[in-house]
DOBA-626452 format. One record per residue: residue in three letters; x, y, z of N, C-alpha, C in turn. Coordinates in steps of 0.001 Angstrom, whole numbers. Layout:
N
{residu:ALA, n_east:X, n_north:Y, n_up:Z, ca_east:X, ca_north:Y, ca_up:Z, c_east:X, c_north:Y, c_up:Z}
...
% end
This chain:
106
{residu:MET, n_east:-10556, n_north:-4029, n_up:19243, ca_east:-9123, ca_north:-4104, ca_up:19405, c_east:-8537, c_north:-2729, c_up:19107}
{residu:ASP, n_east:-7704, n_north:-2246, n_up:19998, ca_east:-7086, ca_north:-935, ca_up:19842, c_east:-5652, c_north:-1120, c_up:19356}
{residu:ILE, n_east:-5345, n_north:-527, n_up:18209, ca_east:-3998, ca_north:-621, ca_up:17647, c_east:-3454, c_north:796, c_up:17468}
{residu:ASN, n_east:-2341, n_north:1056, n_up:18083, ca_east:-1672, ca_north:2345, ca_up:17911, c_east:-555, c_north:2172, c_up:16886}
{residu:LEU, n_east:-774, n_north:2731, n_up:15718, ca_east:223, ca_north:2622, ca_up:14655, c_east:1216, c_north:3767, c_up:14735}
{residu:ASP, n_east:2457, n_north:3465, n_up:14461, ca_east:3546, ca_north:4440, ca_up:14447, c_east:3527, c_north:5152, c_up:13094}
{residu:LYS, n_east:2933, n_north:6335, n_up:13055, ca_east:2805, ca_north:7069, ca_up:11791, c_east:4158, c_north:7392, c_up:11172}
{residu:VAL, n_east:5117, n_north:7729, n_up:11992, ca_east:6447, ca_north:8052, ca_up:11474, c_east:7093, c_north:6808, c_up:10877}
{residu:GLY, n_east:6969, n_north:5665, n_up:11561, ca_east:7508, ca_north:4412, ca_up:11032, c_east:6852, c_north:4034, c_up:9719}
{residu:VAL, n_east:5519, n_north:4197, n_up:9646, ca_east:4797, ca_north:3904, ca_up:8402, c_east:5294, c_north:4832, c_up:7298}
{residu:SER, n_east:5463, n_north:6107, n_up:7604, ca_east:5905, ca_north:7053, ca_up:6573, c_east:7314, c_north:6712, c_up:6081}
{residu:GLU, n_east:8185, n_north:6284, n_up:6984, ca_east:9547, ca_north:5911, ca_up:6578, c_east:9540, c_north:4667, c_up:5689}
{residu:ARG, n_east:8721, n_north:3682, n_up:6053, ca_east:8648, ca_north:2467, ca_up:5229, c_east:7993, c_north:2761, c_up:3883}
{residu:LEU, n_east:7001, n_north:3644, n_up:3875, ca_east:6357, ca_north:4039, ca_up:2622, c_east:7377, c_north:4714, c_up:1704}
{residu:LYS, n_east:8183, n_north:5593, n_up:2275, ca_east:9243, ca_north:6271, ca_up:1511, c_east:10254, c_north:5249, c_up:984}
{residu:ASP, n_east:10660, n_north:4305, n_up:1838, ca_east:11610, ca_north:3259, ca_up:1417, c_east:11054, c_north:2449, c_up:249}
{residu:PHE, n_east:9777, n_north:2067, n_up:349, ca_east:9147, ca_north:1286, ca_up:-719, c_east:9149, c_north:2083, c_up:-2020}
{residu:GLY, n_east:8733, n_north:3335, n_up:-1944, ca_east:8636, ca_north:4163, ca_up:-3152, c_east:9969, c_north:4377, c_up:-3832}
{residu:ILE, n_east:10992, n_north:4663, n_up:-3045, ca_east:12321, ca_north:4898, ca_up:-3629, c_east:12879, c_north:3608, c_up:-4208}
{residu:GLN, n_east:12690, n_north:2503, n_up:-3500, ca_east:13193, ca_north:1218, ca_up:-4007, c_east:12488, c_north:817, c_up:-5301}
{residu:LYS, n_east:11183, n_north:1030, n_up:-5361, ca_east:10401, ca_north:580, ca_up:-6516, c_east:10483, c_north:1555, c_up:-7702}
{residu:PHE, n_east:10514, n_north:2875, n_up:-7424, ca_east:10414, ca_north:3864, ca_up:-8501, c_east:11623, c_north:4788, c_up:-8632}
{residu:GLY, n_east:12530, n_north:4747, n_up:-7682, ca_east:13730, ca_north:5554, ca_up:-7776, c_east:13610, c_north:6961, c_up:-7231}
{residu:SER, n_east:12396, n_north:7472, n_up:-7127, ca_east:12204, ca_north:8813, ca_up:-6568, c_east:10794, c_north:8929, c_up:-5999}
{residu:ILE, n_east:10652, n_north:9856, n_up:-5075, ca_east:9345, ca_north:10099, ca_up:-4463, c_east:8391, c_north:10708, c_up:-5493}
{residu:SER, n_east:8894, n_north:11553, n_up:-6371, ca_east:8029, ca_north:12171, ca_up:-7396, c_east:7401, c_north:11116, c_up:-8296}
{residu:LYS, n_east:8211, n_north:10175, n_up:-8776, ca_east:7686, ca_north:9107, ca_up:-9638, c_east:6705, c_north:8239, c_up:-8865}
{residu:PHE, n_east:7028, n_north:7949, n_up:-7607, ca_east:6165, ca_north:7137, ca_up:-6756, c_east:4809, c_north:7818, c_up:-6579}
{residu:ALA, n_east:4814, n_north:9092, n_up:-6246, ca_east:3564, ca_north:9834, ca_up:-6045, c_east:2724, c_north:9842, c_up:-7318}
{residu:ARG, n_east:3364, n_north:10089, n_up:-8450, ca_east:2620, ca_north:10109, ca_up:-9720, c_east:2017, c_north:8745, c_up:-10029}
{residu:GLU, n_east:2730, n_north:7672, n_up:-9688, ca_east:2200, ca_north:6318, ca_up:-9903, c_east:935, c_north:6091, c_up:-9069}
{residu:LEU, n_east:857, n_north:6792, n_up:-7937, ca_east:-307, ca_north:6679, ca_up:-7054, c_east:-1363, c_north:7739, c_up:-7358}
{residu:ASP, n_east:-1184, n_north:8451, n_up:-8469, ca_east:-2102, ca_north:9523, ca_up:-8878, c_east:-2194, c_north:10636, c_up:-7842}
{residu:ALA, n_east:-1058, n_north:10965, n_up:-7235, ca_east:-1001, ca_north:12031, ca_up:-6236, c_east:45, c_north:13047, c_up:-6654}
{residu:SER, n_east:-139, n_north:14280, n_up:-6224, ca_east:905, ca_north:15273, ca_up:-6490, c_east:2042, c_north:15010, c_up:-5512}
{residu:PRO, n_east:3282, n_north:15111, n_up:-5977, ca_east:4419, ca_north:14842, ca_up:-5098, c_east:4421, c_north:15676, c_up:-3815}
{residu:SER, n_east:4088, n_north:16954, n_up:-3907, ca_east:4122, ca_north:17803, ca_up:-2712, c_east:3027, c_north:17417, c_up:-1725}
{residu:SER, n_east:1840, n_north:17128, n_up:-2223, ca_east:742, ca_north:16704, ca_up:-1354, c_east:1043, c_north:15357, c_up:-708}
{residu:PHE, n_east:1577, n_north:14436, n_up:-1501, ca_east:1926, ca_north:13106, ca_up:-997, c_east:2988, c_north:13214, c_up:95}
{residu:GLN, n_east:4001, n_north:14043, n_up:-169, ca_east:5078, ca_north:14256, ca_up:805, c_east:4523, c_north:14853, c_up:2096}
{residu:GLY, n_east:3701, n_north:15886, n_up:1967, ca_east:3181, ca_north:16586, ca_up:3133, c_east:2171, c_north:15795, c_up:3938}
{residu:THR, n_east:1465, n_north:14897, n_up:3275, ca_east:424, ca_north:14138, ca_up:3967, c_east:930, c_north:12807, c_up:4508}
{residu:TYR, n_east:1526, n_north:12005, n_up:3649, ca_east:1869, ca_north:10634, ca_up:4042, c_east:3336, c_north:10442, c_up:4431}
{residu:LEU, n_east:4235, n_north:11113, n_up:3752, ca_east:5649, ca_north:10895, ca_up:4028, c_east:6156, c_north:11739, c_up:5188}
{residu:SER, n_east:5324, n_north:12651, n_up:5659, ca_east:5681, ca_north:13460, ca_up:6825, c_east:5252, c_north:12774, c_up:8121}
{residu:GLY, n_east:4428, n_north:11739, n_up:7989, ca_east:3910, ca_north:11068, ca_up:9175, c_east:2663, c_north:11725, c_up:9725}
{residu:ARG, n_east:2121, n_north:12688, n_up:8991, ca_east:919, ca_north:13391, ca_up:9449, c_east:-328, c_north:12515, c_up:9368}
{residu:SER, n_east:-434, n_north:11720, n_up:8308, ca_east:-1612, ca_north:10872, ca_up:8106, c_east:-1198, c_north:9484, c_up:7654}
{residu:LEU, n_east:-2054, n_north:8533, n_up:7949, ca_east:-1872, ca_north:7163, ca_up:7450, c_east:-2656, c_north:7003, c_up:6151}
{residu:PRO, n_east:-2171, n_north:6180, n_up:5233, ca_east:-2901, ca_north:5965, ca_up:3977, c_east:-4276, c_north:5338, c_up:4230}
{residu:GLY, n_east:-5254, n_north:5795, n_up:3460, ca_east:-6595, ca_north:5232, ca_up:3530, c_east:-6768, c_north:4092, c_up:2546}
{residu:ALA, n_east:-7971, n_north:3546, n_up:2510, ca_east:-8250, ca_north:2354, ca_up:1710, c_east:-7898, c_north:2494, c_up:223}
{residu:PRO, n_east:-8277, n_north:3580, n_up:-462, ca_east:-7937, ca_north:3659, ca_up:-1892, c_east:-6426, c_north:3622, c_up:-2139}
{residu:LEU, n_east:-5674, n_north:4340, n_up:-1314, ca_east:-4216, ca_north:4346, ca_up:-1473, c_east:-3635, c_north:2985, c_up:-1121}
{residu:LEU, n_east:-4166, n_north:2341, n_up:-84, ca_east:-3687, ca_north:1011, ca_up:300, c_east:-3930, c_north:0, c_up:-814}
{residu:ALA, n_east:-5070, n_north:104, n_up:-1490, ca_east:-5353, ca_north:-803, ca_up:-2613, c_east:-4325, c_north:-604, c_up:-3724}
{residu:LYS, n_east:-3985, n_north:649, n_up:-4013, ca_east:-2980, ca_north:929, ca_up:-5046, c_east:-1614, c_north:384, c_up:-4629}
{residu:LEU, n_east:-1269, n_north:562, n_up:-3346, ca_east:9, ca_north:47, ca_up:-2860, c_east:74, c_north:-1473, c_up:-2979}
{residu:LEU, n_east:-1034, n_north:-2132, n_up:-2670, ca_east:-1090, ca_north:-3592, ca_up:-2827, c_east:-818, c_north:-3992, c_up:-4267}
{residu:LEU, n_east:-1464, n_north:-3296, n_up:-5193, ca_east:-1284, ca_north:-3614, ca_up:-6605, c_east:148, c_north:-3373, c_up:-7072}
{residu:LEU, n_east:839, n_north:-2480, n_up:-6399, ca_east:2238, ca_north:-2198, ca_up:-6746, c_east:3211, c_north:-3158, c_up:-6069}
{residu:GLY, n_east:2672, n_north:-4044, n_up:-5229, ca_east:3520, ca_north:-5053, ca_up:-4600, c_east:3983, c_north:-4727, c_up:-3196}
{residu:CYS, n_east:3377, n_north:-3736, n_up:-2565, ca_east:3768, ca_north:-3377, ca_up:-1204, c_east:3162, c_north:-4369, c_up:-206}
{residu:ASP, n_east:3988, n_north:-4871, n_up:693, ca_east:3540, ca_north:-5752, ca_up:1773, c_east:2953, c_north:-4853, c_up:2860}
{residu:LEU, n_east:1631, n_north:-4821, n_up:2978, ca_east:990, ca_north:-3914, ca_up:3918, c_east:1274, c_north:-4280, c_up:5368}
{residu:HIS, n_east:1502, n_north:-5551, n_up:5637, ca_east:1867, ca_north:-5961, ca_up:6991, c_east:3199, c_north:-5309, c_up:7365}
{residu:TRP, n_east:4148, n_north:-5352, n_up:6456, ca_east:5441, ca_north:-4698, ca_up:6669, c_east:5253, c_north:-3187, c_up:6782}
{residu:LEU, n_east:4421, n_north:-2607, n_up:5909, ca_east:4215, ca_north:-1162, ca_up:5913, c_east:3729, c_north:-684, c_up:7277}
{residu:PHE, n_east:2747, n_north:-1380, n_up:7838, ca_east:2163, ca_north:-934, ca_up:9103, c_east:2936, c_north:-1367, c_up:10341}
{residu:PHE, n_east:3527, n_north:-2545, n_up:10298, ca_east:4141, ca_north:-3092, ca_up:11508, c_east:5649, c_north:-3268, c_up:11428}
{residu:GLY, n_east:6243, n_north:-3074, n_up:10259, ca_east:7691, ca_north:-3165, ca_up:10116, c_east:8230, c_north:-4579, c_up:10065}
{residu:VAL, n_east:7347, n_north:-5558, n_up:9934, ca_east:7742, ca_north:-6967, ca_up:9909, c_east:7117, c_north:-7607, c_up:8679}
{residu:LYS, n_east:7941, n_north:-8312, n_up:7915, ca_east:7397, ca_north:-9008, ca_up:6741, c_east:6518, c_north:-10156, c_up:7194}
{residu:GLN, n_east:5461, n_north:-10401, n_up:6437, ca_east:4583, ca_north:-11520, ca_up:6747, c_east:5332, c_north:-12822, c_up:6569}
{residu:GLU, n_east:5119, n_north:-13728, n_up:7513, ca_east:5725, ca_north:-15052, ca_up:7385, c_east:5021, c_north:-15808, c_up:6274}
{residu:ASN, n_east:5720, n_north:-16785, n_up:5727, ca_east:5177, ca_north:-17631, ca_up:4661, c_east:4839, c_north:-16837, c_up:3405}
{residu:ARG, n_east:5482, n_north:-15710, n_up:3220, ca_east:5288, ca_north:-14921, ca_up:2008, c_east:6588, c_north:-14941, c_up:1222}
{residu:SER, n_east:6467, n_north:-14963, n_up:-51, ca_east:7655, ca_north:-14968, ca_up:-903, c_east:8269, c_north:-13574, c_up:-947}
{residu:ASP, n_east:9570, n_north:-13516, n_up:-1033, ca_east:10241, ca_north:-12235, ca_up:-1218, c_east:10285, c_north:-11847, c_up:-2694}
{residu:ASP, n_east:9785, n_north:-12729, n_up:-3554, ca_east:9755, ca_north:-12450, ca_up:-4980, c_east:8716, c_north:-11352, c_up:-5239}
{residu:PRO, n_east:9151, n_north:-10146, n_up:-5638, ca_east:8202, ca_north:-9042, ca_up:-5809, c_east:7129, c_north:-9309, c_up:-6860}
{residu:GLU, n_east:7477, n_north:-10031, n_up:-7918, ca_east:6480, ca_north:-10324, ca_up:-8951, c_east:5393, c_north:-11246, c_up:-8413}
{residu:LEU, n_east:5793, n_north:-12250, n_up:-7637, ca_east:4818, ca_north:-13152, ca_up:-7037, c_east:3941, c_north:-12409, c_up:-6035}
{residu:MET, n_east:4536, n_north:-11533, n_up:-5234, ca_east:3761, ca_north:-10765, ca_up:-4276, c_east:2769, c_north:-9859, c_up:-4996}
{residu:GLU, n_east:3211, n_north:-9243, n_up:-6078, ca_east:2333, ca_north:-8363, ca_up:-6844, c_east:1153, c_north:-9149, c_up:-7421}
{residu:LEU, n_east:1409, n_north:-10353, n_up:-7932, ca_east:330, ca_north:-11190, ca_up:-8449, c_east:-644, c_north:-11595, c_up:-7346}
{residu:ARG, n_east:-118, n_north:-11942, n_up:-6175, ca_east:-997, ca_north:-12286, ca_up:-5047, c_east:-1871, c_north:-11102, c_up:-4662}
{residu:ASN, n_east:-1275, n_north:-9928, n_up:-4636, ca_east:-2039, ca_north:-8740, ca_up:-4266, c_east:-3110, c_north:-8425, c_up:-5304}
{residu:LYS, n_east:-2779, n_north:-8556, n_up:-6588, ca_east:-3775, ca_north:-8330, ca_up:-7636, c_east:-4906, c_north:-9346, c_up:-7518}
{residu:ASN, n_east:-4555, n_north:-10586, n_up:-7181, ca_east:-5564, ca_north:-11619, ca_up:-6990, c_east:-6506, c_north:-11243, c_up:-5842}
{residu:ALA, n_east:-5944, n_north:-10735, n_up:-4749, ca_east:-6766, ca_north:-10339, ca_up:-3602, c_east:-7718, c_north:-9209, c_up:-3980}
{residu:ILE, n_east:-7249, n_north:-8242, n_up:-4763, ca_east:-8095, ca_north:-7136, ca_up:-5207, c_east:-9205, c_north:-7650, c_up:-6116}
{residu:LEU, n_east:-8872, n_north:-8551, n_up:-7031, ca_east:-9879, ca_north:-9113, ca_up:-7924, c_east:-10936, c_north:-9891, c_up:-7148}
{residu:GLU, n_east:-10512, n_north:-10653, n_up:-6150, ca_east:-11470, ca_north:-11385, ca_up:-5325, c_east:-12424, c_north:-10424, c_up:-4622}
{residu:LEU, n_east:-11902, n_north:-9316, n_up:-4120, ca_east:-12732, ca_north:-8318, ca_up:-3469, c_east:-13722, c_north:-7703, c_up:-4453}
{residu:LYS, n_east:-13265, n_north:-7404, n_up:-5667, ca_east:-14158, ca_north:-6843, ca_up:-6683, c_east:-15258, c_north:-7830, c_up:-7050}
{residu:ILE, n_east:-14920, n_north:-9100, n_up:-7168, ca_east:-15915, ca_north:-10130, ca_up:-7488, c_east:-16963, c_north:-10216, c_up:-6381}
{residu:LYS, n_east:-16507, n_north:-10188, n_up:-5135, ca_east:-17447, ca_north:-10222, ca_up:-4010, c_east:-18377, c_north:-9021, c_up:-4043}
{residu:ASN, n_east:-17840, n_north:-7860, n_up:-4379, ca_east:-18662, ca_north:-6647, ca_up:-4448, c_east:-19692, c_north:-6723, c_up:-5574}
{residu:VAL, n_east:-19292, n_north:-7303, n_up:-6716, ca_east:-20231, ca_north:-7472, ca_up:-7829, c_east:-21325, c_north:-8454, c_up:-7441}
{residu:ILE, n_east:-20980, n_north:-9558, n_up:-6834, ca_east:-21966, ca_north:-10543, ca_up:-6395, c_east:-22939, c_north:-9906, c_up:-5402}
{residu:LYS, n_east:-22415, n_north:-9137, n_up:-4477, ca_east:-23257, ca_north:-8469, ca_up:-3473, c_east:-24217, c_north:-7507, c_up:-4146}
{residu:ALA, n_east:-23730, n_north:-6737, n_up:-5139, ca_east:-24565, ca_north:-5781, ca_up:-5845, c_east:-25656, c_north:-6487, c_up:-6644}
{residu:VAL, n_east:-25325, n_north:-7608, n_up:-7254, ca_east:-26305, ca_north:-8367, ca_up:-8032, c_east:-27393, c_north:-8930, c_up:-7129}
{residu:GLU, n_east:-27005, n_north:-9397, n_up:-5955, ca_east:-27943, ca_north:-10005, ca_up:-5017, c_east:-28898, c_north:-8975, c_up:-4412}
{residu:GLU, n_east:-28485, n_north:-7716, n_up:-4403, ca_east:-29348, ca_north:-6658, ca_up:-3844, c_east:-30363, c_north:-6288, c_up:-4865}
% end
């Protein structure tokens, strides 16, 4: 399946999420363990899309990745940010458990 993502749209939504959640891009970048200038130049400029490690951090912070990539909130999802954050943490924990089970089985 070929998906053409709008890098500029993703960067704008990423900026919106960061400012809404942290009040500034600098605080947002630091929360993601990134330097503000590098984060701005790479992701908020629309030059690159976030990779898996950054996406995992965004999930843990309560970012709706469906909205981030496509500009549409997922249906049947709560708008309650705390509930969304808990769901995202649960998804990350499930992934970690699967990885541990896989490692043990090898």
